[in-house]
C-alpha positions as CSV (number, residue, x, y, z in Angstrom):
1,M,-3.4,12.6,1.9
2,A,-5.6,15.6,2.7
3,R,-7.5,15.6,6.0
4,P,-11.2,15.0,5.9
5,L,-13.5,18.0,5.4
6,S,-15.7,18.9,8.4
7,P,-19.2,20.4,7.9
8,K,-18.3,22.9,10.7
9,L,-15.2,24.5,8.9
10,D,-15.4,28.2,8.0
11,W,-14.9,29.1,4.3
12,N,-11.3,30.5,4.8
13,T,-10.2,27.2,6.4
14,A,-12.2,24.9,4.1
15,N,-11.3,26.5,0.7
16,P,-7.5,25.6,0.8
17,I,-8.4,22.1,2.0
18,W,-10.8,21.5,-0.9
19,A,-8.4,22.8,-3.4
20,Q,-5.6,20.5,-2.1
21,S,-8.1,17.6,-2.4
22,L,-9.7,18.4,-5.7
23,N,-7.0,20.2,-7.8
24,P,-5.0,16.9,-8.5
25,V,-8.2,15.3,-9.7
26,I,-9.2,18.2,-11.9
27,A,-5.6,18.4,-13.3
28,N,-5.5,14.8,-14.3
29,P,-4.9,14.6,-18.1
30,M,-7.0,11.5,-18.4
31,N,-10.1,13.8,-17.8
32,N,-9.6,15.2,-21.4
33,V,-9.3,11.9,-23.4
34,S,-10.6,12.2,-26.9
35,I,-11.6,8.8,-28.6
36,L,-10.6,8.1,-32.1
37,E,-12.8,5.3,-33.3
38,N,-12.4,2.6,-35.8
39,I,-8.9,3.5,-36.9
40,V,-7.7,1.0,-39.5
41,L,-4.0,0.2,-39.2
42,K,-2.0,-1.6,-41.9
43,T,1.0,-3.9,-41.1
44,G,3.9,-1.7,-40.2
45,S,4.0,2.1,-39.5
46,N,0.9,4.1,-39.5
47,I,0.5,8.0,-39.0
48,I,-2.7,9.1,-37.4
49,N,-3.9,12.7,-36.9
50,H,-4.8,12.8,-33.2
51,K,-6.9,16.0,-33.8
52,L,-6.0,17.4,-30.3
53,G,-4.7,20.8,-31.6
54,R,-1.9,20.7,-29.0
55,M,1.1,18.6,-27.9
56,M,-0.2,15.1,-27.1
57,I,0.5,13.7,-23.6
58,G,-0.3,10.1,-24.1
59,W,-2.6,7.5,-25.6
60,V,-4.4,4.3,-24.6
61,L,-6.0,1.6,-26.7
62,T,-9.8,1.5,-25.9
63,D,-10.8,-1.3,-28.4
64,I,-8.7,-3.6,-30.6
65,Q,-10.4,-6.0,-33.0
66,A,-7.7,-8.5,-33.7
67,D,-4.8,-10.2,-31.9
68,Q,-2.0,-7.9,-33.1
69,N,0.8,-6.0,-31.4
70,V,0.6,-2.3,-31.5
71,Y,3.1,0.3,-30.2
72,R,4.1,3.9,-30.6
73,S,7.2,4.1,-33.0
74,A,7.8,7.9,-33.0
75,P,8.0,10.7,-30.4
76,L,4.7,12.3,-29.4
77,N,4.0,15.6,-31.2
78,D,1.4,18.2,-31.6
79,L,-0.2,16.8,-34.8
80,T,0.2,13.0,-35.2
81,L,0.6,9.7,-33.5
82,T,2.7,7.1,-35.2
83,L,1.8,3.5,-34.3
84,T,3.3,0.3,-35.6
85,A,1.1,-2.8,-35.9
86,S,2.3,-6.4,-36.4
87,G,-0.7,-7.0,-38.7
88,P,-3.8,-5.3,-40.1
89,V,-6.2,-4.2,-37.3
90,T,-9.0,-2.0,-36.6
91,L,-8.9,-0.3,-33.2
92,S,-10.0,2.8,-31.2
93,I,-7.6,5.0,-29.4
94,G,-8.0,7.4,-26.5
95,V,-5.7,10.3,-27.0
96,F,-4.9,13.0,-24.3
């Protein structure tokens, strides 16, 4: 853990300490989540365009409107997310 910043540090001393503290927070991929709302899945496999324009790192369910199991059923790629649902469901997904 980085040591606390002191108001009496000169810039050359404080700058590396700030970078050490803030860079991991800034670099967190969850800072760039894009929400895909009201995606309708049918029972079985569903291919969704994640619209990121780059290789996808991960995804999270942000809302699910039925008691169904949903899981990723193909490797992540730069265009689509493949989800399999145990039944029909409408959901929202955070992709990053």
